[in-house]
C-alpha angles and dihedrals in degrees: 000000000000124000137171112267100184143288124275121224087259087062094248117142123234128204140203121216126203125210126180137188140134094021092304127110122191134182125206129185126214087224101092094340085264126173101235103174138013114184111199126176121237123223088284095047094256110147125226132173105246101187127080118237150120136284096238144006093273090067088054090046095053104028121109104199101070094240107192093344131158102231126201176282077290123002121212125018136330114202117236089000093265137092138181131232111186107320094334125097119205124199127213133189114272110236102162108045106295092337134081120239123204092339093291163178087063093048124193089228090063094058134083114251125205117241108227097178139000121189134164093273106021145037130194122200130188136206126187113213115191128218109284095021109150086352095294121130124240139035106273134193107203126190132185124191125195111198132173123207135205092253094062097266129147111203120194110192125186124198131174143166124199132183091224138039105274143154115273116179110140125170142171115251100203120150111219126209107172092193088062131281091267095052092084096161090058099061100086092047092061115109119243131195119190111174093197113128092200138034135194114246115216131215123239090279091057091252114140110250092214093248118133101209127189116243091212111123094004135103086249092074111108095154087113108048115254139161112281091231097049098091101010093110097045117130097253126137097234093050094043094053095050100031092242137336115348104134145117120250125195119259115217101147141018134281085043091189137012129193127189134183111214094201100054099024092232115149128191122194120192123212127185142168090214127096099240140040123206117216114196120181097196096261093164099032115137112147138128106228142170116355090002093293111158113225108204134178 
């Protein structure tokens, strides 16, 4: 199903596309290729939307917390807003102090994506990124596919081709609340398991220091499942610097993370073919979202 999602200041129309399969229903917009909704049944079959977001495209255009966003060419931070490939150095625009965050300020989630296909259970969108875009080399054709399966899985698949060597590190920036996006007080009570034995500490600018630190004996240890909020306020350097959890853990098995909500019975397992998983607990979250719900830290 395709519906109108709002009009941009340019006069361009945006749309929202619905896909369904396996008891799940997702909604994706061509503005930013963002995941707008994900309806998931609880233990009694009652559906709730478990991703934070906005009611229309204007929220995604003006929001500052990347709700549901497709982020690239490189997600997270690039120190000093520059990087090297071979003997060449490429410079980006600083947008967080001296560093570059999520390849901004001309973010992918603030652009229109072309819908290549839309089926009952999947949608594929495309963005063409020219040489020099955001400071990256090469003309790139980038695709993202959202697909639901009959076993209750949401797959997000990234694919790109570029005519030069370049950085390619896309991610989806959805915030999940398995109790439902409007149940803001329930988020920190949800149970997280991260099998990673090591994590990457960051400096005060949220840049990884290069250290691979054992989680043993620290608040970063989620090898045994525990509520997200149990240790989040502990006096520990990694938590103090980032105001909570916003770190990369090693991936050495799948699922690489699992979240559960005791109240609803919803469980989400995360699988990846990448070497790290970023867990962010919404430390800087301050947005008014769907239905006027305020999403706070």
